[in-house]
Structure formats: structure tokens, C-alpha cells
C-alpha positions in Angstrom: -79.2 166.5 66.3 -77.8 163.3 64.8 -76.3 160.5 66.8 -72.7 161.4 65.8 -73.2 165.0 67.1 -74.7 163.7 70.4 -71.7 161.3 70.9 -69.3 164.2 70.2 -71.0 166.5 72.8 -71.1 163.6 75.3 -67.4 163.0 74.8 -66.6 166.6 75.3 -68.6 166.7 78.6 -66.8 163.5 79.8 -63.4 165.2 79.3 -64.5 168.2 81.3 -65.9 166.1 84.1 -62.7 164.1 84.3 -60.8 167.4 84.5 -63.2 168.7 87.2 -62.7 165.4 89.2 -58.9 165.6 88.9 -59.0 169.2 90.1 -61.2 168.2 93.0 -58.6 165.6 94.0 -55.8 168.1 93.8 -57.7 170.7 95.9 -58.5 168.0 98.5 -54.9 167.2 98.9 -54.0 170.9 99.5 -56.9 171.7 101.8 -57.0 168.4 103.8 -53.4 167.4 103.8 -50.8 170.0 102.8 -52.4 172.7 104.9 -51.2 170.8 107.9 -47.6 171.9 107.2 -48.6 175.4 105.9 -50.4 176.3 109.1 -48.4 174.1 111.5 -47.8 175.6 115.0 -45.8 173.4 117.3 -47.3 172.7 120.7 -45.5 174.5 123.5 -43.3 172.2 125.6 -44.0 172.2 129.3 -40.3 171.8 129.9 -37.2 171.7 127.7 -34.2 169.5 128.3 -31.0 168.7 126.5 -30.3 165.1 125.9 -26.9 163.6 125.3 -26.6 163.1 121.5 -24.5 161.4 118.9 -24.2 162.9 115.5 -23.3 160.3 112.8 -21.8 161.2 109.4 -20.8 158.7 106.8 -18.1 159.7 104.2 -16.4 158.0 101.3 -13.8 160.2 99.6 -15.4 163.3 101.0 -12.3 165.1 102.3 -13.2 168.4 100.5 -16.8 168.3 101.8 -15.7 167.4 105.3 -13.1 170.2 105.4 -15.9 172.7 104.4 -18.8 171.4 106.4 -17.7 169.3 109.4 -16.5 172.4 111.4 -20.1 173.7 111.4 -21.1 170.5 113.2 -18.1 170.5 115.6 -18.7 174.1 116.8 -22.4 173.6 117.7 -23.6 175.5 120.8 -24.7 172.5 122.8 -23.4 172.4 126.4 -24.8 168.8 127.1 -22.6 165.8 126.4 -22.4 165.1 122.7 -20.1 163.4 120.1 -19.6 163.6 116.4 -18.9 160.2 114.8 -17.5 160.3 111.2 -17.4 156.9 109.6 -14.6 156.9 107.0 -15.9 154.3 104.6 -12.8 153.0 102.8 -11.8 156.4 101.5 -8.7 156.7 99.3 -8.4 160.5 99.5 -7.2 162.6 102.5 -10.2 161.9 104.7 -8.3 159.9 107.3 -5.6 162.5 107.7 -8.1 165.4 107.8 -10.0 163.7 110.6 -6.8 163.1 112.5 -6.0 166.8 112.4 -9.5 167.9 113.4 -9.4 165.4 116.3 -6.5 167.3 117.8 -8.7 170.4 118.2 -12.1 168.9 118.7 -12.1 166.3 121.4 -15.8 165.3 120.7 -14.9 164.1 117.2 -14.8 160.3 117.1 -13.5 159.0 113.7 -14.3 155.4 112.7 -12.1 154.1 109.9 -13.4 151.2 107.9 -10.9 149.3 105.8 -13.2 146.6 104.6 -16.6 146.4 102.9 -19.7 144.4 103.5 -20.0 142.9 100.0 -23.6 141.7 100.3 -24.9 145.0 101.8 -25.0 147.7 99.1 -25.1 151.4 99.8 -24.1 153.1 103.0 -26.2 151.0 105.3 -23.2 149.1 106.7 -21.0 152.1 107.5 -24.1 153.9 109.0 -24.9 150.8 111.1 -21.3 150.8 112.4 -21.6 154.5 113.3 -24.9 153.9 115.2 -23.4 150.9 116.9 -20.4 153.0 118.0 -22.6 155.8 119.3 -22.4 156.3 123.1 -25.8 158.1 123.4 -29.4 157.0 122.8 -30.3 159.9 120.5 -28.7 159.7 117.1 -28.7 162.7 114.7 -27.8 162.0 111.1 -26.5 164.2 108.3 -24.3 163.9 105.3 -20.7 165.0 104.6 -22.0 167.5 102.0 -24.3 169.1 104.5 -23.7 172.0 106.9 -26.1 173.1 109.7 -28.0 176.3 109.0 -27.1 177.6 112.5 -25.0 176.8 115.6 -28.2 175.6 117.3 -29.0 172.8 114.9 -28.3 170.0 117.5 -30.3 171.9 120.1 -33.3 172.4 117.9 -33.4 168.9 116.5 -33.1 167.2 119.9 -35.8 169.5 121.3 -38.3 167.6 119.1 -38.1 164.7 121.5 -40.7 164.2 124.2 -42.0 161.1 126.0 -42.9 158.5 123.4 -41.1 160.1 120.5 -38.5 158.0 118.8 -38.2 159.6 115.3 -37.6 163.3 114.6 -37.9 164.5 111.0 -35.9 167.6 109.9 -35.6 169.7 106.8 -32.6 169.3 104.5 -32.5 172.3 102.2 -30.0 173.4 99.5 -27.9 176.5 99.2 -29.6 179.3 97.3 -27.6 180.1 94.2 -28.3 181.8 90.8 -29.7 179.8 87.9 -32.8 177.8 86.9 -31.4 174.4 88.0 -30.9 175.6 91.5 -34.5 176.9 91.8 -35.9 173.6 90.3 -33.8 171.5 92.8 -35.0 173.6 95.7 -38.6 173.6 94.5 -38.6 169.8 94.1 -37.0 169.5 97.6 -39.7 171.8 99.0 -42.5 169.9 97.2 -41.2 166.6 98.7 -41.0 168.1 102.1 -44.5 169.5 101.8 -45.7 166.0 101.4 -43.7 164.0 104.0 -44.1 166.7 106.7 -47.8 166.9 106.0 -48.2 163.1 106.1 -46.4 163.0 109.4 -48.7 165.7 110.8 -51.7 163.7 109.6 -50.5 160.7 111.6 -49.0 158.7 108.7 -45.3 159.4 108.4 -43.7 157.7 105.4 -40.2 159.1 104.9 -37.4 161.3 106.1 -34.2 162.6 104.6 -30.8 161.4 105.7 -29.5 165.0 105.4 -31.4 165.8 108.6 -32.9 163.0 110.5 -32.9 161.7 114.1 -34.0 158.6 115.9 -33.1 156.5 118.9 -30.6 153.7 119.0 -33.2 151.6 120.8 -35.6 151.9 117.8 -32.8 151.1 115.4 -31.8 147.9 117.2 -35.4 146.9 118.0 -36.0 146.7 114.2 -32.6 144.9 113.6 -31.2 147.9 111.9 -31.4 147.8 108.1 -31.4 144.0 107.9 -34.8 144.0 106.1 -33.6 146.7 103.6 -30.1 145.4 102.8 -31.2 144.4 99.3 -31.7 148.0 98.4 -28.7 150.4 97.9 -30.5 153.5 99.1 -33.4 153.7 101.5 -31.3 154.1 104.7 -33.4 157.2 105.4 -36.8 157.0 103.7 -37.3 153.3 103.7 -36.2 153.0 107.3 -38.6 155.7 108.4 -41.3 154.1 106.3 -40.8 150.9 108.3 -40.5 152.2 111.9 -42.3 155.6 112.0 -45.9 155.7 113.5 -48.3 158.5 114.3 -47.4 158.2 118.0 -43.6 157.9 117.8 -42.8 160.6 115.2 -42.3 164.4 115.5 -41.2 167.1 113.1 -39.0 170.2 113.7 -39.5 173.2 111.4 -37.4 175.9 113.1 -35.1 177.4 110.4 -32.2 177.1 112.9 -32.8 173.3 112.7 -32.3 173.0 109.0 -29.2 171.7 107.1 -27.9 173.1 103.8 -26.4 171.0 101.1 -24.5 171.8 97.9 -26.9 171.3 95.0 -25.9 169.5 91.8 -24.4 171.7 89.2 -25.5 169.9 86.1 -28.9 168.5 84.9 -27.4 165.1 84.3 -26.0 164.8 87.8 -29.2 165.9 89.4 -31.3 163.5 87.3 -29.0 160.6 88.3 -29.4 161.6 91.9 -33.1 161.8 91.8 -33.5 158.6 89.8 -31.6 156.8 92.6 -33.8 158.3 95.2 -37.1 157.5 93.4 -36.1 153.9 92.8 -36.9 153.2 96.5 -40.5 154.3 96.2 -41.7 150.9 95.1 -40.8 149.6 98.6 -43.1 151.9 100.6 -46.1 150.6 102.4 -49.1 150.0 100.2 -51.2 152.8 101.7 -48.4 155.3 101.1 -47.8 154.1 97.5 -51.6 154.5 96.9 -52.0 158.0 98.2 -48.7 159.3 96.9 -49.5 157.7 93.5 -53.0 159.3 93.5 -51.6 162.7 94.1 -48.8 162.4 91.4 -51.2 160.8 88.9 -53.8 163.6 89.3 -51.0 166.2 89.2 -49.7 164.7 86.0 -53.1 164.7 84.3 -54.2 168.2 85.4 -52.5 170.3 82.7 -53.3 168.0 79.7 -56.9 167.8 80.7 -57.0 171.6 81.3 -55.8 172.3 77.8 -58.1 169.7 76.3 -61.1 171.1 78.2 -60.4 174.6 77.0 -60.9 173.4 73.4 -63.8 171.0 74.1 -65.9 172.8 76.7 -67.0 176.3 77.8 -63.7 178.0 78.4 -65.2 180.3 81.1 -66.2 177.3 83.3 -62.9 175.5 82.6 -60.9 178.7 83.6 -63.0 179.0 86.7 -62.1 175.5 87.8 -58.5 176.1 87.0 -58.4 179.3 89.0 -60.0 177.5 92.0 -57.0 175.1 92.2 -54.5 177.9 91.5 -55.8 180.1 94.3 -55.8 177.2 96.8 -52.4 176.0 95.7 -50.6 179.3 95.8 -52.1 180.1 99.2 -50.9 176.8 100.7 -47.5 176.9 98.9 -46.8 180.5 100.1 -47.5 179.5 103.7 -45.5 176.3 103.3 -42.5 178.1 101.7 -42.7 180.6 104.6 -42.3 177.7 107.1 -39.3 176.2 105.2 -37.6 179.5 104.4 -38.1 179.1 100.7 -40.2 182.2 100.0 -38.0 183.4 97.2 -39.4 180.5 95.1 -43.0 181.5 95.5 -43.2 183.9 92.4 -41.9 180.9 90.4 -44.3 178.3 91.9 -46.8 178.4 89.1 -44.1 177.8 86.5 -42.5 175.0 88.5 -45.9 173.4 89.0 -46.2 173.1 85.2 -42.6 171.8 85.1 -43.8 168.9 87.4 -45.5 167.4 84.3 -42.1 167.0 82.7 -40.7 165.9 86.1 -43.1 162.9 86.2 -42.2 161.9 82.7 -38.5 162.0 83.5 -38.6 160.1 86.8 -41.5 157.7 86.5 -39.3 155.0 84.9 -37.2 155.1 88.0 -40.0 153.3 89.9 -39.4 150.3 87.6 -35.6 150.5 87.7 -33.5 148.2 89.8 -31.7 150.3 92.4 -28.0 150.9 92.1 -25.6 149.1 94.5 -23.4 152.1 95.2 -24.2 155.0 97.5 -21.5 157.6 96.6 
């Protein structure tokens, strides 16, 4: 065997070994981290109590969404003292008049009308800060104008996540199930993100939450001076704030399907890509350890399929297929259990296809990490 042939065989082995290493990293994430969500069982509470709670919703020109979704918040079954604060952020539509009419029926509705903007604070951090400042109760529960609770017990289930020492409660913000490929991809990406941030929280390293369904205490908010250290970023009022204040000791999750919220998904690919680009642009501001471990998972996920295809041609296809099937079995098992937890089981038959799609997903959204965040939030 000449030197050229030896180098070729050596190179072929290196490609396979890299593929095997990448697969090992992926399997480790599923077995050591993501299984925490898949097999999560909440600890039974010795006693349950109902805390006074303030729901805060920010809205700018959201009259149609408020008319459709706000009643679902206002009619919650929650006998303890509570209020629903809607911050009308300089809307030019019918939002003000809609809130005035709803106020006549729902005495716990507390509209806050803003007629001026904080020019140096982009995004919705200023109106959200005003809403939290106006809140009468220590526990604040956040959602968006385009969200509706999945049940009449949303407030009850989310506040039940609190116990002594807990200051942050992470909930799941899902999307309405509708026909079409885009709807399934949006919901799979939402599930895939939740699989990560819930699992990290359960592992004692919470790094984000979603403003569609998030709760924390006013005391924690003011202790960290609100969003003052994040005011240079348009978004991040949910994930970056949680990344800054959440710890292994002060954070809990709630996975009861009655605690979920449902949002209207984007109807076009362009609108969805714009939305996700805005969200991903905040990732560069996460803590270094979170950027490393999230980046390692995404990088290994991105390389998995190209290396699999290359290894099939360059190495023994039977060994390569065996390595591939190992990851597939572990992944489908964990994903099924996770989707069961988050009421997304209808996506499971498609999971293998969407996992391949994630290669394109990374190509589309990776540039967002380098982009300067937008200054608007709506």
C-alpha cells in the first residue's frame, strides 16, 4: 500500500471518528440533559395556597388580539385577590376604547394608558416596567396580547409553582394547532426550544423564559433595577432578564397543560423568519457558560447530518448506520416523552423530518447572532 492510499484511508477514518464524536455529544445531551424534562415529575407540595397575583399584558395597536384573548384572562377561576393590568403603549387603534368597555364588566381590569415613549429605551421594556410598577401584588404573571390561556386555571397553576425561596416560575407558551407545514415547523421549533430551557432549569442552570408565559416577583424585579442593564437591547425582556436573575435555587417550572398559553402562529414564512431573527439576536448576550453549552449542542446538531452522509460514502456503511440509529433511538424516545409533557404528541411522527430541517434552520438563523437587534418590539 503506497503512501497516498494510506493517507486516503487515514482521512476516511478521521471523518468517521469525528462523526462518532459528534454523535456521542448529541446522545449525551439527550441522556444527561433533555431527559430531565422528558421524565420530569413535580414534587408533591405539602400545602397549596393561592397568592394575590397581578397579570401584566403590554399592547400596542392590539385591539383585535385583545378583543379575542383578553376575556380568557379576565374570566379565570381564581378566587384570591388578583388584577389584570393592560399597558396600552401609545396605540392608535381602538385599544383604549375596548379597554374602557371591558372595564365596565370586569372590575379587576386595570388599564394603564401611555401617551409618551421612552426614546432611549427600545422595545417593550418601558411599558412592561410601568405595568410591573403599577402592580399591587408581589407575584407578577406575564403574557402577551396575542396569547390566550389554555384553561380557566392558568393563573392558579402558574402561581402554584411558587414555594419558599422561589422567585421565578417558567411556563410554556405554545401555539394553536392548525393545518399546514409552517404551523408544524413553528410548533416543533417552539417545543425544541422549550426542551432546552426547561431541561437546563431542571439541571440547575436556568437561562431563559418566554414572555408569553412567565412569572416572577416584583421584589426580584426591583432588586435588579428592572431592565436597566438590558435597555440597549430591543428584545430580551423575557429571556435576557431570566438569564440575568434566575438561579438554581430561585427558579421553578410548571408543566401542567392547564398552565400553558396559546398564541396565534405566523401565517407566512417571511413573518416567522423575521420574528425568530429578532428573538435569536439576543443570544449573544447570554452568560458565557450558557452560550458555550447551547452553542456546542447547536454546532454538533448542525454537523451531524453532513458527517453522516460523508461517513456513509467513506467508511463501512453498516457501522455508520449503527451509530446513526443509536442517536435516532435515544432522540425519538426522549422527544416522545417530552412532547407528551408539553401536549405536542401530534408532532412526534414528524420529529425525524424536522430534525433534518434543523440543519436548514441553523443556516437561516445563525446570522441573527451577528445582527444588531431591532429597536421596535411590535
